[in-house]
N, C-alpha and C positions, 0 to 999 in steps of 0.2 A: 355608559362607558365601562369597558372592562379593561383591567390591567393585564398585559401580556409580558412574558419574559423572553427576550431575544438574546440568545447566547451567541455572540459574535466570535467566531473561531478563526484563527490565522496561524501562519507559520512564522517563527522568529528568524533572526539573522545569524544563528550559530552555524559555523562551518566545520566540517562538511556535512554534518547531520543536523537538520533543523528540528525544532521542537514545537509541539502544539501549545498555543496560548489561547486564552478565551476570557471574556468578561461579559457581564449581563447588563443589558439595557432594558429598563422597564418603561413601557409606553402605554398610553390610553388609546383604545380603539373601540369604535362602535361595533363593527362587524368584520373582524380581521379574517381575510381569506387565505393567508399564508402564501402570498405571492411576492416575488422580488420587487414588483412595482410599488408595493406598499412600504418598502424599506428605504431608509436613507443611509448615506455614508456615515461613518463614525471615525474617530481618531484615537490614537493611543500614544504613549510615551515610548518612542523608538529607542531612546537612549538606554532604556532598561532591558531591551531585547536585542541589542547589537544591530540595530537598524537605523540609528541616527546619533548625532552628537547632541550633547546637552544644550548647546546654545541654539539649536534649531531642531527640536526633538519630535515635532508632530509628524506622524505617518498616518495615512488615510486607509481605512478599511472599506472596501467596495464589495457589497454582497454579490455572490455569484450563484448560490444555491441555498434553498431553505427546505427544512424537513421538520415535521412535528417532533417534539421532544417527549417521548413516552414516559420519562421519569419525572417530569415536572408538570405541575398544574399550569395550564395556559402557557406552556413553554414551547419554544421553537429553537432549532439549531440552525445557525446562519453561517455557512462557509463563506469566507471572504478572501479576496486578493489584497495584497498590500501595495499601495501606491505612494509615490512621493507627493509632497504638497503641490508640485507644479502639474500634477495630473499624469505623470509618466509612471510606468510600472517600476516598482522598487527592484533593485538588483537581486533580491532574495525571492522574487516572484517567478517561480518556475512555470506556473500555469500560463503566464502571458507569453511563453516561448513556444507553446504548442500550435502547430500549423494544421489545424483540423476544423476550420470554421463550418464546413459542410457535414461534419460528423460521418465522414466516409470510413474512418477507422473505428473499429470496435475493439474493446479491450476487456479481457477477463483476468483479474489478478488473483493469485493464490498466496494469501498472506500467512506466512508461518511466524510463530513467536513462541517464547517460553513464558510460562507463569512461574514467577519466582517467589520464594518465601523471603519476606523482608528481614526476618531474624537471622537466617543462615546465608542469605544471598546465593542459595542453591535452588534449582528447580523444585517445585513441590513434588513430594514423593521421595526425594533423595534423603537418605539417612544422614544424621550429623556425623562428621568425621569419616565419611566413607562414600561408597558408591553402591547403587542398586545393581541388580543383575544386568548383564550386557543387553544392549538393544536387540530387538528381534520380536519380543512378545508385546511391545507397546503399541505398534502401529495399528490403528483402527481396532483397538482392544476394547474389552468390556470386563467389568469386575474390579473389586477393590484392590486386588493385588497389582494390577498393571495400569489402572486408569485413575488419574488424579486430576481434579479441576473441572470435572464435568458440570457441576452446578454453575460455576462462573461462566463457562462456555455456552451453556444452554440459555442462561439469562441474557448474555450478550446477543445471541442469535435472535431471541424474542424481541429485544429492544431494536435491533437493526431492522427487522421485518416490520415492527410497529411504526418505525420512523419512515418507512417507505423506501428503504434502500433495496436495490435489486440483489438481495442476499441469496446465494445459491447453494451454500452447504458448509458443513463443518466436519472435521475429523481429527482424532488424535494422530500425531505424527510419530516418526520413528524413535525419537528419544523420549524418555520419561519426562512428563511435564511439558511436552512440546505439542502445540495444537496448530490448526490451520483453519482459516475461513476463506471462502471464495465469493467474489463479487464480479458482476458483469455489467457493462453499459455500452450502449451504442453512442459512441462519441468519446474521444480521449479525455476531454476536460471533465465530462460527467463521471467517467470511471475514476479519475483522480479525486474528484470531490467526494465520491462515495467511500473510497478507501480511507481518506483522511477523517471523514465523519465517523466511520466504523471504528477507526483507531481511537478517536476521541471517546466514543461510548465505552470501548473496552478499558481504556485507561481510567476513566471515571469510576467504573465499577470496582476497581481495586482499592479505592480510597476507604480507609477504615477497616480493611479486611486483613491487614498484615501481609499483603501481596503487592507485587508490581509486575508490569509487563516488560519483558526484555526482548528488544528487537536486534540486539547484537547478533551477527551471523554465526558467531562461535563463542557463546558465553562461557563455555566450560574449558576454553583454551584450544588453540589450534592443533595441539598434539594429542588431544584426547580422542578416543575412538567412538565419538558420538556424532551423529549427523548435525550439520549446521542448519540454519534457518535461511530460507530464500523467499523471494516474492516472484515466482514464475509469472511471466507476462505472456498471456495468450492474446494474439492480435490478428486482425484481418482487415483488409479493405475490399472494395468491390472486386478487384482483380483476383485476390486469393479466394474469395467466396464463390466466384463464378467461372474462373478461367478454364478449368478442366484440363490443365496442361502440366504434366510432370516437368517439362522443360522450363516452364515459367516459374514453378516452385523452386527449381534448382537455381535459376537466375536470381530470384529474390534472396534465397539463402546465401548465395555467393556474394551478393551486394554488401553483406555485413563484414566480409573478410577484411577489407582494407581499413575498417573503422573500429577494430578491436579496442584500441586505446581510448578512443572517444566514447565508446559505450561504457567501458569499465570505469571511466572517470565519473560517470553519473549513476552508476549502478549500486552505490552504497559503500560506506566506510567499512574498513576491515574485511572487505570481500576476499582479499588475498588469503585470509585464514580459512575461508570456506571453499574457494575454488582451487582445490589442490589436485584434482583428478581422481579423488577418492570420494566415497559417500555420495554416489549418484551425482557427481559434478564433473565438468570438464576443467582442465587446468586453466588458470587465469591468463596464461601467456599463449594459449592455443586457441584455435577456432575450428569447430567441426559442426557438421549437421548430418542428420540421418533420420530415417523413418523409425519411429517408435524407440528411439535411442535416448534413454534418460542420462546417459553419460556424455551426451553431445552438448555443444553450446546452444544449438537450436534443434528442436525436435519437430519433425513432421508427424502429426498424430495419425495413427493408423486409420482413424475414422475418416480423415480427409482423403487418404489414399483410397479407401473402400468406396468413397463417393465420387471417385474419378478425379482426384485432385481438385476438390471444391471444399473449402473450409478455412483453416487457419494455421498459424505457426505458433510455436511456444519457444520463447527465449528463456532459457533456464538459468541465465547468469545473474539477473538482478537479485540483490541481497534483501533480506527482510527489513532492513532499516533504510532502504532506498526511497526516494521521493517519486511516487507514481507519475507526477506531472513531468519531471525531468526525464524519467525513463521513457514515457510515451513520446515525448518530444523528440528524443534521439532516435527511437525506432522509426517514427514517421519520417524523419529527415532522411534516414538511410533507405527506407523502402521507396521513397519518392525519387531516388536516383535512378530507379529502373521501372517502377510501376506507379 
């Protein structure tokens, strides 16, 4: 018998931005294969996470994905959904709202974030009591003058790859101390699972380092001339991947126009501070789309056009602190109105 450590991860009930929570379950196993079938449900005190009242506080954790934990001996990362005691999805469970049981929808998320100095509450690299040189030289930069945080970012990439996530890349972003990683999955639920596990691994890495991760879309203030952080959602279904029709692409893009409010409601808190029409964003009150247009709400990638309108679309509006489950669910609902 070997003891294994199962880290059950879930999202709490804070609104509008949920937080990651986790706890460790130690079990004895003869020959653990790392499959969902070997895992049982677990419970937690929902009254401590804004998910239940004290008089009836048990919420249920239902495993939905499992990955090896490369930072722990005999450890596994278990992503879970939160259910009520009666077996129904908890109201905080955005994953349960995704209508993609056949995995027709593929998602690639571009997760931007700032690495913050815990002592100054400023992005790493920022001097005390002032600001660094204006943005311009930091994007995809190299060297100690313009690049800060690479050690943490590289370690995070290695952990994600070792965990088996479909990790696709990293780069420093436009603002100093701002970075991005990309993940792709065939299936909206799987894409959400992997973003949340990647976020968990990143958050855990900052412990004891005098750092923390900031997902606020405008942590330096809405009036500062620094780029905000988003989580661009690249998505496709069978129609977008195969239609070969400029008209169909236009129809799908236009399907989003009547639902601007519904999308913005689930695209992340404080997104109005980021979606100003400046810094490579569309205004939060507007809707637009265009080929290779990074100032549009939805961008048609030039590669999709060059392939004869076979590929994907990019919704550039989601914020860095958005829930990928809820974002994917809303995108799917809108696309299914026409395709």
